[in-house]
C-alpha positions, 0 to 999 in steps of 0.5 A: 855758645850754641847747642845743637839738639835733635827735636827737643830739650824735654824728656828723661835724664836719659835723653842725651839732648836733655841731659846736655842742655840741663847740664848747661842751664845748671852751670848757669848758661843759656845757650842758643839752641839749634834744632837739627831734627831728622835722624843721624843714621840717614844717608848724607843727601837725606839730611837737613841743612842743620844735620849737615852743618853738624857733620861739617863740624864733627864728622857725624850727624849725631847731636848733641853738639855743643859749639863754644864761642871760641869754635870748639865743638864738643859732640858727645853728651857726657863730655858736654855735661863734664865740660859744663860742670868743669866751667860754671858761667860764675867762674868765667871772667867778667868784662871790666866796667867802663867808666 
C-alpha cells in the first residue's frame, strides 16, 4: 500500500494528506508514504516525477492518492478515509502459519 502525499502528513484535520494518512493509521495500516511535493495546478512540464506518476495513475496531479496492493488507486481524500474505515487492517485475512 502506497500513499502519495504533498509535502507532509502533519497539519490539522482539514489538511487532506493528514486526514488520509491518519485514517489509514487509525485503521491499523502503515502505508509507504511518497512525497509528491510541487503544486497540482502547475502545467505537466513543470511537475516533479512523482506528480507525473500520480497523474498516470489518476489523470490528476492532486494528492493524496492511495494505491492499494492490487493497484487500485483512490484519489479523493474522503474516499480514502471511507475505505480505511470500511477495511480495517485487523479484518484482513492473515496468511496461514507454515508448519
